[in-house]
VEXFITOR-956486 format. One record per atom (N, C-alpha, C): y, x, z; residue number from 1; atom name. Coordinates in nm, 3 decimals, decimal comma. Example, Ala and Ser with C-alpha at 12.3 -4.5 7.8 and 13.67 -1.06 7.14 Angstrom:
# residues 2
SITE     north      east        up   pos   site
SITE    -0,569     1,319     0,780     1      N
SITE    -0,450     1,230     0,780     1     CA
SITE    -0,330     1,320     0,780     1      C
SITE    -0,225     1,285     0,708     2      N
SITE    -0,106     1,367     0,714     2     CA
SITE     0,003     1,290     0,787     2      C
***
This chain:
# residues 175
SITE     north      east        up   pos   site
SITE    -1,688    -1,579     1,190     1      N
SITE    -1,641    -1,559     1,041     1     CA
SITE    -1,571    -1,430     1,023     1      C
SITE    -1,628    -1,376     0,912     2      N
SITE    -1,574    -1,246     0,880     2     CA
SITE    -1,432    -1,287     0,820     2      C
SITE    -1,370    -1,149     0,826     3      N
SITE    -1,257    -1,165     0,784     3     CA
SITE    -1,220    -1,213     0,613     3      C
SITE    -1,343    -1,141     0,534     4      N
SITE    -1,348    -1,151     0,395     4     CA
SITE    -1,367    -1,267     0,369     4      C
SITE    -1,471    -1,342     0,435     5      N
SITE    -1,472    -1,536     0,439     5     CA
SITE    -1,351    -1,570     0,454     5      C
SITE    -1,284    -1,545     0,560     6      N
SITE    -1,174    -1,584     0,613     6     CA
SITE    -1,052    -1,581     0,516     6      C
SITE    -1,017    -1,489     0,442     7      N
SITE    -0,902    -1,495     0,344     7     CA
SITE    -0,948    -1,579     0,231     7      C
SITE    -1,108    -1,555     0,199     8      N
SITE    -1,156    -1,656     0,054     8     CA
SITE    -1,147    -1,819     0,104     8      C
SITE    -1,152    -1,824     0,236     9      N
SITE    -1,162    -1,970     0,234     9     CA
SITE    -1,004    -2,012     0,266     9      C
SITE    -0,941    -1,973     0,312    10      N
SITE    -0,796    -1,990     0,382    10     CA
SITE    -0,701    -1,987     0,261    10      C
SITE    -0,738    -1,811     0,194    11      N
SITE    -0,639    -1,751     0,123    11     CA
SITE    -0,560    -1,844     0,010    11      C
SITE    -0,494    -1,769    -0,115    12      N
SITE    -0,445    -1,831    -0,206    12     CA
SITE    -0,498    -1,712    -0,320    12      C
SITE    -0,550    -1,743    -0,456    13      N
SITE    -0,609    -1,638    -0,535    13     CA
SITE    -0,456    -1,620    -0,634    13      C
SITE    -0,388    -1,493    -0,642    14      N
SITE    -0,320    -1,473    -0,700    14     CA
SITE    -0,300    -1,386    -0,809    14      C
SITE    -0,246    -1,368    -0,923    15      N
SITE    -0,271    -1,296    -1,043    15     CA
SITE    -0,126    -1,235    -1,028    15      C
SITE    -0,097    -1,084    -1,046    16      N
SITE     0,032    -1,045    -1,090    16     CA
SITE     0,049    -0,936    -1,158    16      C
SITE     0,085    -0,985    -1,286    17      N
SITE     0,075    -0,882    -1,415    17     CA
SITE     0,125    -0,752    -1,394    17      C
SITE     0,093    -0,629    -1,462    18      N
SITE     0,129    -0,518    -1,455    18     CA
SITE     0,304    -0,546    -1,435    18      C
SITE     0,379    -0,440    -1,382    19      N
SITE     0,517    -0,427    -1,348    19     CA
SITE     0,570    -0,555    -1,312    19      C
SITE     0,492    -0,657    -1,251    20      N
SITE     0,570    -0,784    -1,186    20     CA
SITE     0,537    -0,731    -1,053    20      C
SITE     0,646    -0,768    -0,960    21      N
SITE     0,678    -0,731    -0,824    21     CA
SITE     0,588    -0,831    -0,744    21      C
SITE     0,491    -0,796    -0,628    22      N
SITE     0,490    -0,922    -0,508    22     CA
SITE     0,562    -0,946    -0,426    22      C
SITE     0,650    -0,856    -0,419    23      N
SITE     0,771    -0,893    -0,336    23     CA
SITE     0,887    -0,762    -0,335    23      C
SITE     1,012    -0,793    -0,313    24      N
SITE     1,087    -0,662    -0,323    24     CA
SITE     1,152    -0,654    -0,199    24      C
SITE     1,221    -0,538    -0,141    25      N
SITE     1,283    -0,479    -0,025    25     CA
SITE     1,384    -0,614    -0,012    25      C
SITE     1,397    -0,695     0,119    26      N
SITE     1,517    -0,776     0,128    26     CA
SITE     1,455    -0,898     0,124    26      C
SITE     1,331    -0,916     0,061    27      N
SITE     1,259    -1,126     0,028    27     CA
SITE     1,235    -1,088     0,198    27      C
SITE     1,211    -1,223     0,171    28      N
SITE     1,116    -1,256     0,259    28     CA
SITE     0,973    -1,319     0,267    28      C
SITE     0,876    -1,258     0,316    29      N
SITE     0,730    -1,276     0,282    29     CA
SITE     0,653    -1,288     0,380    29      C
SITE     0,573    -1,343     0,445    30      N
SITE     0,497    -1,351     0,572    30     CA
SITE     0,357    -1,372     0,542    30      C
SITE     0,345    -1,317     0,437    31      N
SITE     0,151    -1,288     0,392    31     CA
SITE     0,125    -1,164     0,421    31      C
SITE     0,000    -1,191     0,416    32      N
SITE    -0,089    -1,040     0,388    32     CA
SITE    -0,140    -1,038     0,283    32      C
SITE    -0,178    -0,942     0,203    33      N
SITE    -0,240    -0,951     0,098    33     CA
SITE    -0,418    -0,847     0,067    33      C
SITE    -0,454    -0,938     0,035    34      N
SITE    -0,601    -0,809     0,031    34     CA
SITE    -0,635    -0,810    -0,157    34      C
SITE    -0,618    -0,713    -0,183    35      N
SITE    -0,666    -0,656    -0,322    35     CA
SITE    -0,749    -0,700    -0,343    35      C
SITE    -0,818    -0,756    -0,469    36      N
SITE    -0,964    -0,779    -0,482    36     CA
SITE    -0,975    -0,679    -0,648    36      C
SITE    -0,866    -0,655    -0,708    37      N
SITE    -0,915    -0,550    -0,822    37     CA
SITE    -0,760    -0,536    -0,857    37      C
SITE    -0,731    -0,417    -0,932    38      N
SITE    -0,597    -0,383    -0,956    38     CA
SITE    -0,584    -0,263    -0,894    38      C
SITE    -0,433    -0,243    -0,889    39      N
SITE    -0,351    -0,096    -0,853    39     CA
SITE    -0,210    -0,147    -0,804    39      C
SITE    -0,164    -0,144    -0,695    40      N
SITE    -0,038    -0,184    -0,656    40     CA
SITE     0,047    -0,040    -0,600    40      C
SITE     0,169    -0,042    -0,629    41      N
SITE     0,244     0,081    -0,541    41     CA
SITE     0,342    -0,018    -0,463    41      C
SITE     0,369     0,069    -0,340    42      N
SITE     0,468     0,006    -0,196    42     CA
SITE     0,562     0,141    -0,207    42      C
SITE     0,672     0,080    -0,247    43      N
SITE     0,805     0,188    -0,243    43     CA
SITE     0,918     0,149    -0,176    43      C
SITE     0,996     0,228    -0,173    44      N
SITE     1,133     0,219    -0,052    44     CA
SITE     1,232     0,219    -0,201    44      C
SITE     1,352     0,201    -0,217    45      N
SITE     1,473     0,224    -0,288    45     CA
SITE     1,607     0,260    -0,186    45      C
SITE     1,641     0,383    -0,166    46      N
SITE     1,731     0,437    -0,097    46     CA
SITE     1,876     0,357    -0,142    46      C
SITE     1,977     0,352    -0,045    47      N
SITE     2,126     0,312    -0,070    47     CA
SITE     2,146     0,404    -0,180    47      C
SITE     2,164     0,511    -0,213    48      N
SITE     2,170     0,585    -0,325    48     CA
SITE     2,114     0,551    -0,489    48      C
SITE     1,961     0,461    -0,449    49      N
SITE     1,926     0,412    -0,602    49     CA
SITE     1,759     0,472    -0,579    49      C
SITE     1,766     0,572    -0,501    50      N
SITE     1,634     0,691    -0,544    50     CA
SITE     1,510     0,603    -0,452    50      C
SITE     1,405     0,617    -0,525    51      N
SITE     1,282     0,565    -0,531    51     CA
SITE     1,177     0,652    -0,464    51      C
SITE     1,130     0,611    -0,353    52      N
SITE     1,052     0,702    -0,253    52     CA
SITE     0,896     0,626    -0,251    52      C
SITE     0,775     0,690    -0,270    53      N
SITE     0,650     0,608    -0,291    53     CA
SITE     0,621     0,614    -0,164    53      C
SITE     0,567     0,515    -0,060    54      N
SITE     0,503     0,480     0,039    54     CA
SITE     0,390     0,513     0,003    54      C
SITE     0,347     0,424    -0,037    55      N
SITE     0,127     0,445    -0,077    55     CA
SITE     0,085     0,372    -0,197    55      C
SITE    -0,008     0,414    -0,256    56      N
SITE    -0,072     0,285    -0,367    56     CA
SITE    -0,202     0,252    -0,296    56      C
SITE    -0,210     0,098    -0,343    57      N
SITE    -0,288     0,039    -0,269    57     CA
SITE    -0,385     0,020    -0,375    57      C
SITE    -0,529     0,011    -0,311    58      N
SITE    -0,637     0,013    -0,428    58     CA
SITE    -0,690    -0,094    -0,372    58      C
SITE    -0,832    -0,137    -0,454    59      N
SITE    -0,909    -0,270    -0,473    59     CA
SITE    -0,935    -0,271    -0,287    59      C
SITE    -0,980    -0,350    -0,235    60      N
SITE    -1,031    -0,348    -0,086    60     CA
SITE    -0,894    -0,334     0,019    60      C
SITE    -0,820    -0,275    -0,028    61      N
SITE    -0,690    -0,211     0,080    61     CA
SITE    -0,640    -0,380     0,108    61      C
SITE    -0,585    -0,381     0,207    62      N
SITE    -0,484    -0,475     0,287    62     CA
SITE    -0,355    -0,439     0,304    62      C
SITE    -0,262    -0,510     0,227    63      N
SITE    -0,122    -0,485     0,254    63     CA
SITE    -0,015    -0,599     0,273    63      C
SITE     0,097    -0,590     0,348    64      N
SITE     0,218    -0,663     0,399    64     CA
SITE     0,313    -0,607     0,427    64      C
SITE     0,408    -0,676     0,441    65      N
SITE     0,520    -0,616     0,537    65     CA
SITE     0,516    -0,675     0,673    65      C
SITE     0,447    -0,597     0,754    66      N
SITE     0,433    -0,658     0,904    66     CA
SITE     0,555    -0,698     0,986    66      C
SITE     0,689    -0,633     0,935    67      N
SITE     0,794    -0,663     0,995    67     CA
SITE     0,839    -0,799     0,968    67      C
SITE     0,832    -0,829     0,829    68      N
SITE     0,850    -0,953     0,740    68     CA
SITE     0,772    -1,089     0,802    68      C
SITE     0,634    -1,050     0,821    69      N
SITE     0,506    -1,143     0,875    69     CA
SITE     0,502    -1,171     1,008    69      C
SITE     0,509    -1,068     1,060    70      N
SITE     0,533    -1,109     1,208    70     CA
SITE     0,667    -1,140     1,262    70      C
SITE     0,749    -1,044     1,264    71      N
SITE     0,888    -1,077     1,329    71     CA
SITE     0,957    -1,152     1,271    71      C
SITE     0,947    -1,194     1,101    72      N
SITE     1,026    -1,287     1,046    72     CA
SITE     1,156    -1,220     0,991    72      C
SITE     1,131    -1,103     0,972    73      N
SITE     1,259    -1,012     0,890    73     CA
SITE     1,242    -0,993     0,767    73      C
SITE     1,279    -0,940     0,675    74      N
SITE     1,320    -0,883     0,577    74     CA
SITE     1,229    -0,801     0,515    74      C
SITE     1,172    -0,792     0,392    75      N
SITE     1,062    -0,683     0,347    75     CA
SITE     1,120    -0,592     0,354    75      C
SITE     1,086    -0,447     0,384    76      N
SITE     1,167    -0,309     0,427    76     CA
SITE     1,119    -0,236     0,283    76      C
SITE     1,025    -0,262     0,197    77      N
SITE     0,978    -0,244     0,116    77     CA
SITE     0,960    -0,317    -0,044    77      C
SITE     0,916    -0,262    -0,118    78      N
SITE     0,919    -0,306    -0,270    78     CA
SITE     0,689    -0,278    -0,306    78      C
SITE     0,689    -0,409    -0,347    79      N
SITE     0,545    -0,414    -0,358    79     CA
SITE     0,528    -0,427    -0,561    79      C
SITE     0,482    -0,348    -0,582    80      N
SITE     0,474    -0,315    -0,770    80     CA
SITE     0,343    -0,324    -0,781    80      C
SITE     0,293    -0,414    -0,912    81      N
SITE     0,159    -0,429    -0,943    81     CA
SITE     0,164    -0,309    -1,075    81      C
SITE     0,086    -0,187    -1,058    82      N
SITE     0,101    -0,098    -1,171    82     CA
SITE    -0,011    -0,135    -1,255    82      C
SITE    -0,089    -0,188    -1,230    83      N
SITE    -0,201    -0,301    -1,354    83     CA
SITE    -0,201    -0,410    -1,325    83      C
SITE    -0,284    -0,528    -1,364    84      N
SITE    -0,278    -0,652    -1,375    84     CA
SITE    -0,375    -0,675    -1,225    84      C
SITE    -0,333    -0,698    -1,142    85      N
SITE    -0,378    -0,700    -1,012    85     CA
SITE    -0,422    -0,835    -0,934    85      C
SITE    -0,543    -0,873    -0,918    86      N
SITE    -0,585    -0,989    -0,831    86     CA
SITE    -0,542    -0,967    -0,673    86      C
SITE    -0,509    -1,037    -0,633    87      N
SITE    -0,477    -1,040    -0,488    87     CA
SITE    -0,528    -1,181    -0,405    87      C
SITE    -0,569    -1,165    -0,295    88      N
SITE    -0,567    -1,297    -0,244    88     CA
SITE    -0,464    -1,305    -0,123    88      C
SITE    -0,371    -1,398    -0,086    89      N
SITE    -0,265    -1,420    -0,045    89     CA
SITE    -0,324    -1,509     0,073    89      C
SITE    -0,248    -1,459     0,203    90      N
SITE    -0,314    -1,533     0,292    90     CA
SITE    -0,146    -1,554     0,441    90      C
SITE    -0,142    -1,647     0,490    91      N
SITE    -0,039    -1,646     0,546    91     CA
SITE    -0,037    -1,572     0,694    91      C
SITE     0,016    -1,485     0,713    92      N
SITE    -0,032    -1,364     0,823    92     CA
SITE    -0,024    -1,434     0,997    92      C
SITE     0,049    -1,560     1,014    93      N
SITE     0,059    -1,651     1,066    93     CA
SITE    -0,062    -1,729     1,094    93      C
SITE    -0,157    -1,762     0,987    94      N
SITE    -0,264    -1,836     1,006    94     CA
SITE    -0,363    -1,732     1,066    94      C
SITE    -0,373    -1,629     1,009    95      N
SITE    -0,447    -1,525     1,035    95     CA
SITE    -0,459    -1,463     1,184    95      C
SITE    -0,356    -1,475     1,257    96      N
SITE    -0,283    -1,435     1,341    96     CA
SITE    -0,345    -1,591     1,425    96      C
SITE    -0,305    -1,667     1,405    97      N
SITE    -0,356    -1,800     1,516    97     CA
SITE    -0,550    -1,797     1,483    97      C
SITE    -0,566    -1,788     1,397    98      N
SITE    -0,749    -1,755     1,395    98     CA
SITE    -0,767    -1,675     1,444    98      C
SITE    -0,748    -1,533     1,462    99      N
SITE    -0,830    -1,462     1,538    99     CA
SITE    -0,759    -1,464     1,706    99      C
SITE    -0,668    -1,535     1,738   100      N
SITE    -0,687    -1,598     1,876   100     CA
SITE    -0,809    -1,667     1,940   100      C
SITE    -0,852    -1,759     1,811   101      N
SITE    -0,965    -1,821     1,855   101     CA
SITE    -1,095    -1,778     1,791   101      C
SITE    -1,113    -1,664     1,773   102      N
SITE    -1,205    -1,597     1,716   102     CA
SITE    -1,258    -1,463     1,733   102      C
SITE    -1,302    -1,446     1,839   103      N
SITE    -1,348    -1,283     1,843   103     CA
SITE    -1,371    -1,201     1,759   103      C
SITE    -1,448    -1,243     1,639   104      N
SITE    -1,474    -1,124     1,507   104     CA
SITE    -1,345    -1,134     1,436   104      C
SITE    -1,279    -1,246     1,438   105      N
SITE    -1,140    -1,184     1,338   105     CA
SITE    -1,039    -1,129     1,445   105      C
SITE    -1,060    -1,167     1,554   106      N
SITE    -0,931    -1,112     1,632   106     CA
SITE    -0,991    -0,914     1,591   106      C
SITE    -1,144    -0,895     1,634   107      N
SITE    -1,197    -0,751     1,624   107     CA
SITE    -1,153    -0,710     1,487   107      C
SITE    -1,141    -0,790     1,362   108      N
SITE    -1,146    -0,756     1,252   108     CA
SITE    -0,955    -0,718     1,216   108      C
SITE    -0,920    -0,778     1,304   109      N
SITE    -0,735    -0,806     1,260   109     CA
SITE    -0,688    -0,669     1,346   109      C
SITE    -0,776    -0,651     1,457   110      N
SITE    -0,721    -0,510     1,489   110     CA
SITE    -0,788    -0,356     1,433   110      C
SITE    -0,901    -0,401     1,380   111      N
SITE    -0,934    -0,291     1,262   111     CA
SITE    -0,862    -0,246     1,173   111      C
SITE    -0,793    -0,374     1,100   112      N
SITE    -0,675    -0,355     0,998   112     CA
SITE    -0,572    -0,304     1,011   112      C
SITE    -0,530    -0,343     1,113   113      N
SITE    -0,420    -0,285     1,212   113     CA
SITE    -0,387    -0,150     1,235   113      C
SITE    -0,533    -0,112     1,284   114      N
SITE    -0,540     0,000     1,329   114     CA
SITE    -0,553     0,118     1,186   114      C
SITE    -0,630     0,044     1,111   115      N
SITE    -0,633     0,135     0,982   115     CA
SITE    -0,494     0,175     0,912   115      C
SITE    -0,387     0,047     0,907   116      N
SITE    -0,284     0,081     0,891   116     CA
SITE    -0,182     0,189     0,973   116      C
SITE    -0,193     0,158     1,077   117      N
SITE    -0,149     0,247     1,145   117     CA
SITE    -0,166     0,423     1,145   117      C
SITE    -0,320     0,428     1,078   118      N
SITE    -0,388     0,563     1,093   118     CA
SITE    -0,323     0,615     0,950   118      C
SITE    -0,320     0,519     0,860   119      N
SITE    -0,295     0,609     0,710   119     CA
SITE    -0,134     0,598     0,752   119      C
SITE    -0,052     0,542     0,805   120      N
SITE     0,094     0,587     0,820   120     CA
SITE     0,108     0,663     0,912   120      C
SITE     0,018     0,743     1,008   121      N
SITE     0,026     0,828     1,070   121     CA
SITE    -0,018     0,980     0,981   121      C
SITE    -0,134     0,971     0,906   122      N
SITE    -0,166     1,073     0,802   122     CA
SITE    -0,047     1,093     0,713   122      C
SITE     0,017     0,989     0,656   123      N
SITE     0,100     1,001     0,593   123     CA
SITE     0,217     1,112     0,603   123      C
SITE     0,267     1,069     0,709   124      N
SITE     0,366     1,105     0,808   124     CA
SITE     0,371     1,255     0,841   124      C
SITE     0,228     1,282     0,853   125      N
SITE     0,169     1,411     0,920   125     CA
SITE     0,185     1,476     0,768   125      C
SITE     0,133     1,418     0,652   126      N
SITE     0,157     1,526     0,514   126     CA
SITE     0,269     1,563     0,470   126      C
SITE     0,357     1,462     0,504   127      N
SITE     0,504     1,478     0,464   127     CA
SITE     0,592     1,571     0,577   127      C
SITE     0,552     1,569     0,641   128      N
SITE     0,617     1,643     0,770   128     CA
SITE     0,575     1,806     0,779   128      C
SITE     0,435     1,811     0,779   129      N
SITE     0,366     1,924     0,794   129     CA
SITE     0,288     2,003     0,718   129      C
SITE     0,266     1,972     0,598   130      N
SITE     0,210     2,001     0,504   130     CA
SITE     0,263     2,063     0,339   130      C
SITE     0,259     2,154     0,337   131      N
SITE     0,308     2,229     0,182   131     CA
SITE     0,275     2,123     0,076   131      C
SITE     0,375     2,095    -0,038   132      N
SITE     0,328     2,027    -0,153   132     CA
SITE     0,196     2,072    -0,211   132      C
SITE     0,179     2,186    -0,229   133      N
SITE     0,047     2,187    -0,305   133     CA
SITE    -0,070     2,115    -0,201   133      C
SITE    -0,057     2,176    -0,098   134      N
SITE    -0,168     2,100     0,003   134     CA
SITE    -0,196     1,968     0,028   134      C
SITE    -0,070     1,908    -0,008   135      N
SITE    -0,036     1,713    -0,034   135     CA
SITE    -0,087     1,698    -0,171   135      C
SITE    -0,104     1,761    -0,263   136      N
SITE    -0,143     1,760    -0,380   136     CA
SITE    -0,273     1,757    -0,422   136      C
SITE    -0,342     1,881    -0,355   137      N
SITE    -0,484     1,880    -0,325   137     CA
SITE    -0,533     1,797    -0,227   137      C
SITE    -0,471     1,733    -0,148   138      N
SITE    -0,550     1,630    -0,063   138     CA
SITE    -0,561     1,522    -0,121   138      C
SITE    -0,444     1,459    -0,213   139      N
SITE    -0,435     1,368    -0,292   139     CA
SITE    -0,558     1,325    -0,388   139      C
SITE    -0,548     1,464    -0,481   140      N
SITE    -0,650     1,513    -0,564   140     CA
SITE    -0,771     1,437    -0,500   140      C
SITE    -0,832     1,519    -0,400   141      N
SITE    -0,957     1,514    -0,362   141     CA
SITE    -0,998     1,378    -0,290   141      C
SITE    -0,900     1,301    -0,243   142      N
SITE    -0,895     1,142    -0,192   142     CA
SITE    -0,922     1,078    -0,256   142      C
SITE    -0,834     1,056    -0,354   143      N
SITE    -0,853     0,942    -0,472   143     CA
SITE    -0,771     1,024    -0,632   143      C
SITE    -0,900     1,063    -0,674   144      N
SITE    -0,896     1,131    -0,804   144     CA
SITE    -0,803     1,005    -0,927   144      C
SITE    -0,891     0,891    -0,892   145      N
SITE    -0,872     0,803    -1,001   145     CA
SITE    -0,693     0,784    -0,965   145      C
SITE    -0,627     0,802    -0,921   146      N
SITE    -0,471     0,783    -0,929   146     CA
SITE    -0,407     0,844    -1,034   146      C
SITE    -0,473     0,991    -1,062   147      N
SITE    -0,422     1,075    -1,141   147     CA
SITE    -0,422     1,023    -1,322   147      C
SITE    -0,506     0,914    -1,338   148      N
SITE    -0,542     0,858    -1,472   148     CA
SITE    -0,448     0,742    -1,470   148      C
SITE    -0,432     0,641    -1,387   149      N
SITE    -0,381     0,540    -1,333   149     CA
SITE    -0,233     0,567    -1,331   149      C
SITE    -0,192     0,655    -1,251   150      N
SITE    -0,024     0,655    -1,207   150     CA
SITE     0,040     0,737    -1,330   150      C
SITE     0,181     0,774    -1,354   151      N
SITE     0,251     0,802    -1,419   151     CA
SITE     0,269     0,969    -1,327   151      C
SITE     0,283     1,057    -1,386   152      N
SITE     0,305     1,189    -1,324   152     CA
SITE     0,462     1,203    -1,242   152      C
SITE     0,570     1,104    -1,284   153      N
SITE     0,662     1,097    -1,199   153     CA
SITE     0,651     1,010    -1,067   153      C
SITE     0,567     0,873    -1,051   154      N
SITE     0,474     0,847    -0,917   154     CA
SITE     0,432     0,951    -0,823   154      C
SITE     0,316     1,047    -0,903   155      N
SITE     0,257     1,103    -0,819   155     CA
SITE     0,382     1,225    -0,762   155      C
SITE     0,442     1,266    -0,835   156      N
SITE     0,563     1,361    -0,758   156     CA
SITE     0,669     1,277    -0,640   156      C
SITE     0,659     1,169    -0,700   157      N
SITE     0,745     1,074    -0,593   157     CA
SITE     0,669     1,070    -0,467   157      C
SITE     0,540     1,021    -0,506   158      N
SITE     0,452     1,041    -0,379   158     CA
SITE     0,460     1,128    -0,280   158      C
SITE     0,409     1,251    -0,348   159      N
SITE     0,425     1,354    -0,297   159     CA
SITE     0,528     1,437    -0,198   159      C
SITE     0,668     1,355    -0,272   160      N
SITE     0,810     1,402    -0,220   160     CA
SITE     0,856     1,551    -0,299   160      C
SITE     0,822     1,541    -0,417   161      N
SITE     0,866     1,661    -0,475   161     CA
SITE     0,903     1,637    -0,643   161      C
SITE     1,000     1,692    -0,704   162      N
SITE     1,038     1,664    -0,837   162     CA
SITE     0,942     1,699    -0,929   162      C
SITE     0,957     1,640    -1,058   163      N
SITE     0,851     1,640    -1,144   163     CA
SITE     0,786     1,782    -1,174   163      C
SITE     0,957     1,874    -1,164   164      N
SITE     0,892     1,994    -1,231   164     CA
SITE     0,781     2,080    -1,122   164      C
SITE     0,867     2,054    -1,009   165      N
SITE     0,762     2,169    -0,897   165     CA
SITE     0,630     2,062    -0,898   165      C
SITE     0,604     1,960    -0,968   166      N
SITE     0,467     1,916    -0,976   166     CA
SITE     0,387     1,983    -1,059   166      C
SITE     0,454     2,013    -1,167   167      N
SITE     0,416     2,048    -1,321   167     CA
SITE     0,379     2,226    -1,298   167      C
SITE     0,457     2,324    -1,220   168      N
SITE     0,442     2,432    -1,117   168     CA
SITE     0,279     2,425    -1,061   168      C
SITE     0,288     2,309    -0,953   169      N
SITE     0,176     2,305    -0,882   169     CA
SITE     0,064     2,259    -0,956   169      C
SITE     0,057     2,182    -1,047   170      N
SITE    -0,057     2,172    -1,127   170     CA
SITE    -0,095     2,280    -1,243   170      C
SITE    -0,010     2,394    -1,275   171      N
SITE    -0,063     2,499    -1,337   171     CA
SITE    -0,112     2,607    -1,237   171      C
SITE    -0,083     2,603    -1,111   172      N
SITE    -0,127     2,669    -1,015   172     CA
SITE    -0,237     2,650    -0,996   172      C
SITE    -0,280     2,536    -0,984   173      N
SITE    -0,410     2,463    -0,890   173     CA
SITE    -0,511     2,481    -1,020   173      C
SITE    -0,494     2,417    -1,133   174      N
SITE    -0,535     2,425    -1,246   174     CA
SITE    -0,621     2,301    -1,263   174      C
SITE    -0,593     2,151    -1,193   175      N
SITE    -0,657     2,044    -1,202   175     CA
SITE    -0,564     1,922    -1,225   175      C
***
């Protein structure tokens, strides 16, 4: 059985309204979510109240707090709908147990986890090694649709810069 079919059979459809949280930092949530439609923002809030955006999650993406789902600890980040969003919600434990019984599901779960790990590795590299203008160009070339769907403040937070710095970059780059 493929993972899409498993999500459809075992998961629960969930509609999240714009500006509604799927879960919040500190919550217990042992589910993994497959985005059917819409747009989500995963972000952290620091002790001083500053928001740092981890990622934007698009249709076809899978998201969940793995530490909460697998280790039964609390969620380390917030997940907010930026648009009305349709999700398929699935117990990570159920998926993990089913993967032990099905080589196809096990392989797909490995692919999902590898994809998340590589996305995290790219994000770390961008923030630690690339100048802000290059991060901006990469975001523009990889997901230009975000620039119409997401606020400039959120783009700046995702890039790790101030809104003023983003304005300067946009003037230099010209798009």
